[in-house]
C-alpha positions as CSV (number, residue, x, y, z in Angstrom):
1,M,24.7,18.0,-19.0
2,T,25.1,18.0,-22.8
3,T,22.3,18.2,-25.0
4,G,23.0,14.8,-26.5
5,Q,23.2,13.1,-23.0
6,A,19.9,14.9,-22.0
7,R,18.5,13.4,-25.3
8,R,19.9,9.8,-24.5
9,L,18.4,9.9,-20.9
10,S,14.9,11.4,-22.2
11,Y,14.5,8.7,-25.0
12,Q,14.6,5.1,-25.1
13,R,14.7,3.5,-28.6
14,A,13.0,0.1,-29.7
15,R,15.0,-1.4,-32.4
16,N,14.4,-4.2,-34.8
17,D,17.0,-7.1,-35.4
18,N,19.0,-5.4,-38.0
19,G,19.1,-2.4,-35.5
20,I,16.7,0.1,-37.6
21,I,15.1,2.5,-35.1
22,L,11.2,1.7,-35.0
23,K,10.0,4.2,-32.6
24,L,10.4,6.4,-29.9
25,L,9.1,5.2,-26.7
26,K,6.8,7.7,-24.8
27,S,4.4,8.0,-22.3
28,L,1.0,9.7,-21.8
29,L,0.7,11.4,-18.5
30,I,-3.2,11.7,-17.1
31,V,-3.7,14.0,-14.4
32,V,-7.2,13.5,-12.2
33,D,-8.3,16.8,-10.6
34,E,-8.6,15.7,-6.7
35,G,-11.1,18.5,-6.4
36,P,-10.9,21.4,-4.0
37,Q,-9.6,19.4,-1.0
38,G,-6.7,18.2,-3.2
39,F,-3.4,19.6,-4.8
40,P,-4.0,22.3,-7.9
41,T,-4.0,20.3,-11.1
42,E,-0.8,22.5,-12.2
43,E,1.1,21.2,-8.8
44,A,-0.3,17.5,-9.5
45,V,1.1,17.4,-13.2
46,A,4.6,19.2,-12.1
47,E,4.7,16.5,-9.5
48,L,3.9,13.5,-11.7
49,Q,6.4,14.8,-14.1
50,S,9.3,15.0,-11.3
51,L,8.5,11.4,-10.5
52,C,8.7,10.4,-14.2
53,L,12.0,12.2,-14.6
54,T,13.4,10.7,-11.4
55,A,12.1,7.2,-12.9
56,G,13.8,7.7,-16.1
57,I,10.3,7.6,-18.0
58,P,10.0,10.0,-21.1
59,V,7.1,12.1,-21.1
60,G,5.5,12.5,-24.8
61,G,2.3,14.4,-23.6
62,V,0.1,15.3,-20.7
63,E,-3.9,15.1,-20.1
64,T,-5.6,16.4,-17.2
65,L,-9.4,15.1,-16.6
66,K,-12.2,15.6,-14.1
67,V,-14.0,12.3,-12.8
68,R,-17.2,13.0,-11.1
69,E,-17.8,9.2,-10.0
70,P,-14.9,6.7,-10.8
71,N,-16.1,3.5,-12.9
72,A,-15.9,0.4,-10.7
73,T,-14.3,-1.6,-13.9
74,T,-12.2,1.1,-15.9
75,Y,-12.4,3.8,-13.6
76,F,-13.0,6.5,-16.5
77,G,-16.2,6.3,-18.1
78,K,-16.9,4.2,-21.1
79,G,-16.5,7.1,-23.6
80,K,-13.5,8.4,-22.2
81,V,-11.8,5.4,-22.0
82,V,-12.3,5.0,-25.9
83,E,-11.3,8.8,-26.6
84,I,-7.8,7.9,-24.8
85,A,-7.4,4.7,-26.6
86,G,-7.8,6.8,-30.0
87,R,-5.1,9.4,-28.6
88,I,-2.9,6.7,-27.5
89,K,-2.8,5.4,-31.1
90,E,-2.4,8.5,-32.8
91,K,0.4,9.7,-31.0
92,G,2.2,6.2,-30.6
93,F,2.1,6.2,-26.9
94,T,3.6,3.0,-25.2
95,R,2.7,3.8,-21.9
96,V,0.3,5.7,-19.5
97,V,1.3,7.2,-16.1
98,L,-1.6,8.3,-13.9
99,N,-1.4,10.3,-10.9
100,L,-3.7,7.8,-8.6
101,D,-4.2,4.4,-7.5
102,F,-6.3,1.8,-9.2
103,S,-8.0,-1.6,-8.2
104,G,-6.5,-4.8,-9.9
105,I,-9.3,-5.2,-12.0
106,Q,-9.3,-1.4,-13.3
107,Q,-5.8,-1.6,-13.9
108,R,-6.2,-4.7,-15.9
109,N,-9.0,-3.6,-18.2
110,L,-7.7,-0.4,-19.0
111,K,-4.5,-2.2,-20.2
112,E,-6.6,-4.5,-22.6
113,S,-8.5,-1.3,-23.7
114,W,-5.5,0.6,-24.3
115,G,-2.7,-1.7,-25.3
116,V,0.1,-0.4,-23.5
117,E,1.5,-0.5,-20.1
118,I,-0.5,1.2,-17.3
119,L,1.4,2.7,-14.2
120,D,-0.5,4.0,-11.6
121,R,0.9,6.4,-8.8
122,T,2.2,3.6,-6.3
123,S,4.1,1.3,-9.1
124,L,5.5,4.7,-10.5
125,I,6.9,5.3,-6.8
126,L,7.9,1.6,-6.4
127,Q,10.0,2.0,-9.6
128,I,11.8,4.8,-7.9
129,F,12.4,3.0,-4.6
130,S,13.9,0.0,-6.4
131,K,16.4,2.4,-7.9
132,H,17.3,4.4,-4.7
133,A,17.3,1.8,-2.1
134,H,20.9,0.6,-1.2
135,S,21.0,-0.6,2.3
136,A,19.6,-4.1,3.7
137,A,16.8,-2.3,5.3
138,G,16.2,0.0,2.3
139,K,15.7,-3.2,-0.2
140,L,13.8,-5.2,2.2
141,Q,11.3,-2.4,2.6
142,V,10.9,-1.7,-1.2
143,E,10.7,-5.8,-2.0
144,L,7.9,-5.9,1.1
145,A,5.9,-2.9,-0.8
146,R,6.4,-4.7,-4.0
147,E,4.9,-8.2,-2.7
148,N,2.1,-6.3,-1.0
149,Y,1.3,-4.2,-4.2
150,R,1.6,-7.6,-6.3
151,L,-0.6,-9.3,-4.0
152,S,-3.3,-6.6,-4.1
153,R,-3.4,-6.9,-8.0
154,M,-3.9,-10.8,-7.8
155,T,-7.7,-10.3,-6.9
156,G,-9.8,-11.6,-10.1
157,R,-7.1,-13.4,-12.1
158,G,-8.4,-16.8,-10.4
159,I,-11.9,-16.3,-12.2
160,L,-10.3,-15.9,-15.7
161,L,-7.9,-18.6,-15.2
162,S,-10.4,-21.0,-14.0
163,R,-12.8,-21.1,-17.3
164,L,-9.9,-23.3,-18.4
165,G,-11.8,-26.2,-16.6
166,G,-14.4,-26.8,-13.6
167,G,-17.7,-26.6,-13.6
168,I,-20.7,-25.1,-11.3
169,G,-19.4,-25.4,-7.6
170,T,-16.0,-26.5,-8.4
171,R,-12.8,-24.7,-8.5
172,G,-10.8,-24.8,-11.8
173,P,-7.1,-24.8,-12.3
174,G,-6.7,-21.2,-12.5
175,E,-8.4,-20.7,-9.3
176,M,-6.5,-23.1,-7.7
177,K,-3.3,-21.7,-9.0
178,L,-4.4,-18.4,-7.7
179,E,-4.5,-19.5,-4.6
180,E,-1.3,-21.0,-4.4
181,E,0.2,-17.6,-5.6
182,R,-1.4,-16.0,-2.9
183,R,-0.3,-18.2,-0.1
184,R,3.5,-18.0,-1.6
185,A,3.0,-14.4,-1.4
186,R,1.8,-14.1,2.0
187,E,4.5,-16.5,3.4
188,H,6.9,-14.4,1.5
189,I,5.7,-11.3,2.7
190,Q,5.4,-12.7,6.5
191,R,9.6,-13.8,5.9
192,L,10.4,-9.7,4.8
193,E,8.3,-8.4,7.7
194,T,10.4,-10.7,10.1
195,R,13.7,-9.3,8.7
196,I,12.8,-5.8,9.1
197,S,11.4,-6.2,12.5
198,G,14.9,-7.8,13.1
199,L,16.9,-4.8,11.5
200,E,14.5,-2.4,13.6
201,E,15.3,-4.1,16.7
202,Q,19.1,-3.4,16.0
203,R,18.3,0.2,15.5
204,Q,16.4,0.5,18.5
205,K,19.6,-0.9,20.4
206,L,21.8,1.8,19.1
207,R,18.9,4.5,19.9
208,D,19.0,3.0,23.3
209,L,22.8,3.2,23.6
210,R,23.0,6.6,22.5
211,K,20.1,7.9,24.9
212,G,22.0,5.9,27.8
213,R,25.3,8.0,26.9
214,G,23.0,11.3,26.8
215,V,23.4,11.8,23.2
216,P,20.1,13.4,22.0
217,E,18.7,12.2,18.6
218,I,17.0,14.6,15.8
219,A,14.8,13.6,12.9
220,L,14.8,15.2,9.7
221,V,11.5,15.1,8.4
222,G,9.8,16.8,5.4
223,Y,8.2,16.6,1.8
224,T,10.5,15.1,-0.8
225,N,12.9,17.4,-2.5
226,A,12.7,19.7,0.6
227,G,16.4,19.8,0.5
228,K,17.0,17.4,3.9
229,S,20.2,15.7,2.6
230,A,21.7,19.0,1.6
231,L,20.8,20.5,5.2
232,L,22.2,17.3,6.8
233,N,25.6,17.5,4.8
234,T,25.6,21.2,5.8
235,L,25.1,20.7,9.6
236,C,27.4,17.8,9.7
237,R,30.1,19.2,7.5
238,K,29.9,16.0,5.3
239,K,29.0,14.7,1.6
240,A,28.0,11.2,2.4
241,T,24.4,11.5,1.8
242,P,23.6,12.1,-1.9
243,V,21.9,15.1,-2.8
244,A,20.0,15.7,-6.2
245,D,16.9,17.7,-7.7
246,K,14.8,14.6,-7.7
247,L,12.1,13.1,-5.9
248,F,13.0,10.5,-3.2
249,T,16.7,10.6,-3.9
250,T,17.4,9.5,-0.1
251,L,15.5,6.2,0.8
252,D,17.6,4.8,3.1
253,T,18.0,6.4,6.8
254,T,21.0,8.0,7.5
255,T,22.4,9.3,10.7
256,R,25.3,11.6,11.5
257,R,26.8,13.5,14.5
258,I,26.3,17.3,14.7
259,Y,28.9,18.8,17.0
260,F,27.3,22.2,18.7
261,G,30.5,22.8,20.9
262,E,31.2,22.9,24.4
263,R,31.2,19.0,24.2
264,K,27.7,18.7,23.0
265,I,26.8,16.4,20.5
266,A,23.8,15.1,18.9
267,V,22.7,12.7,16.1
268,A,20.7,13.8,13.2
269,T,18.9,11.0,11.1
270,D,17.4,12.0,7.6
271,T,14.4,10.0,6.9
272,V,12.3,9.2,3.5
273,G,10.8,12.0,2.2
274,F,6.7,12.4,2.3
275,L,4.6,12.5,-0.5
276,H,0.7,13.6,-0.5
277,N,-1.4,10.7,-0.6
278,L,0.7,7.9,-0.4
279,S,-0.9,4.5,-0.6
280,H,-1.0,2.3,2.4
281,T,0.8,-0.5,0.7
282,L,4.0,2.2,0.8
283,V,3.3,3.7,4.3
284,A,3.1,0.0,5.7
285,A,6.5,-0.9,4.0
286,F,8.3,2.1,5.6
287,H,6.4,2.1,8.8
288,A,9.3,0.4,10.6
289,T,11.8,3.3,9.7
290,L,8.9,6.2,10.2
291,E,8.3,4.7,13.6
292,G,11.7,5.5,14.4
293,I,11.0,9.0,14.1
294,S,8.9,8.9,17.3
295,A,12.3,8.1,19.2
296,A,13.9,11.2,18.8
297,Q,14.1,14.1,21.2
298,L,13.5,17.0,18.4
299,I,11.8,16.7,15.0
300,L,13.4,19.2,12.5
301,V,10.5,19.8,9.9
302,V,12.4,20.8,6.7
303,L,10.2,22.9,4.2
304,D,11.4,23.8,0.5
305,G,11.1,27.8,1.1
306,S,10.9,28.1,-2.8
307,S,7.9,26.0,-3.1
308,G,4.5,27.5,-3.8
309,M,2.8,24.6,-2.0
310,I,4.9,25.1,1.3
311,S,1.6,25.3,3.5
312,E,0.2,21.7,1.8
313,H,3.6,20.4,2.1
314,Y,3.6,21.4,5.7
315,R,0.0,19.9,6.3
316,T,1.4,16.6,4.5
317,T,4.4,16.5,7.0
318,I,2.4,17.1,10.2
319,A,-0.3,14.4,9.2
320,V,2.5,11.8,8.6
321,L,4.0,12.6,11.9
322,N,0.6,12.1,13.6
323,Q,0.2,8.7,11.9
324,V,3.5,7.7,13.4
325,S,2.7,8.8,16.9
326,A,5.3,11.5,16.6
327,G,2.8,14.6,16.2
328,N,3.4,16.0,19.7
329,L,7.0,15.8,20.0
330,P,9.0,19.0,20.2
331,R,9.7,20.3,16.7
332,L,11.4,23.3,14.8
333,V,10.7,24.5,11.3
334,V,13.3,25.4,9.1
335,I,12.5,27.0,5.9
336,N,15.4,25.8,3.6
337,K,16.9,27.1,0.2
338,L,17.2,30.6,1.5
339,D,19.5,31.4,-1.4
340,L,16.3,31.2,-3.7
341,L,14.3,33.6,-1.5
342,T,13.7,37.4,-2.2
343,A,13.4,39.8,0.7
344,E,9.7,39.9,0.3
345,Q,9.5,36.2,0.1
346,K,11.5,35.7,3.2
347,E,8.9,38.3,5.0
348,R,6.0,36.5,3.9
349,L,7.2,33.2,4.9
350,G,8.2,34.4,8.3
351,R,4.6,35.7,9.1
352,K,3.2,32.3,8.1
353,F,5.7,30.3,9.9
354,P,6.9,33.0,12.9
355,E,8.9,30.3,14.9
356,A,10.6,29.0,11.9
357,V,14.8,29.5,11.2
358,F,15.4,30.4,7.6
359,A,18.8,28.5,6.2
360,S,20.4,27.4,2.7
361,G,21.4,23.5,2.9
362,L,23.3,24.6,-0.4
363,T,25.4,27.5,0.8
364,G,25.1,27.1,4.5
365,E,23.6,31.0,5.1
366,G,21.8,31.0,8.4
367,L,23.4,27.8,9.5
368,T,24.5,29.3,13.0
369,D,20.8,30.3,13.5
370,L,19.8,26.8,12.9
371,K,22.3,25.2,15.4
372,N,21.5,27.5,18.1
373,G,17.8,27.1,17.6
374,L,18.3,23.2,17.5
375,A,20.8,23.5,20.9
376,A,17.9,25.6,22.7
377,R,15.3,23.0,22.1
378,I,17.4,20.1,22.8
379,W,19.2,20.9,26.2
380,M,16.2,23.2,27.3
381,N,14.0,20.1,27.3
């Protein structure tokens, strides 16, 4: 990519009617320290920056904060809200992106105080999901997540709008309008869930058909950007699954055949990448897809060997597997991106994950060991 292309991708420009550039649109990232039980602050910053890059959002500044006790109406204390408002005005930021989720009231109050667009963690991920969903099932699941998110943000608007009319003990026009919006949203959500359920029934029939023919199924799972798609392409010797150094590149479920020789065949299914602290809205929307993992005969846990957060990524992956009732299924851990590891790193990871196989989805190194490990677990069980 040339410098000019990178610039065009990184910046968006606002113009007046005469085409004169008024200002560059840039975002302030605010990362709240999650404490000793959460991700290290540096890693949280890097992850939020990666999410913004994937969403096409230009970053103009980063601020890290510690919050002892979240404020119910603005999350941050009054002094900090005023301080951030001053920085936004001084630097000309047009958007604030945060690494956590707000309530509808908190988000609305901060938007009024800061005068810019507010993107919390879920709304940012939803933007990425919207870009990467291509199949009917993927689009429906993204739409379901967006509707559930929108419904949760309707709380409180009726009180504001009802000031247009009504009195004590009565409902104003704003409150009645809010109830109507909620009703329509719930009906739309129900229709989406019905359609998603129908697609899941079709996928289940295909799984039952493969099972009846004795074709085992492998589910590839792991943290987003662990290299699952590249590994799947290498295992199946195909380039049908998109690969990019961005988060959530693969959103739609992809199933491919793997040939092991001696007329042995299995199918491998790539799944949406995991992320720590995914909101209930996002997990619920993709529950049908993730439930399919529990139908697999073997779980292939893909870890990014080059990441300094590999232990945390592994814990997140296992937590999601437990959430979808797949935690007790046979599994094989593969430490991916072997081509990026030194001998010392490989030795250290080998001690941490003694039963893991090392491979590279990019170069194919370790592919034979990986296929042998898969075959041994599939046809031994």
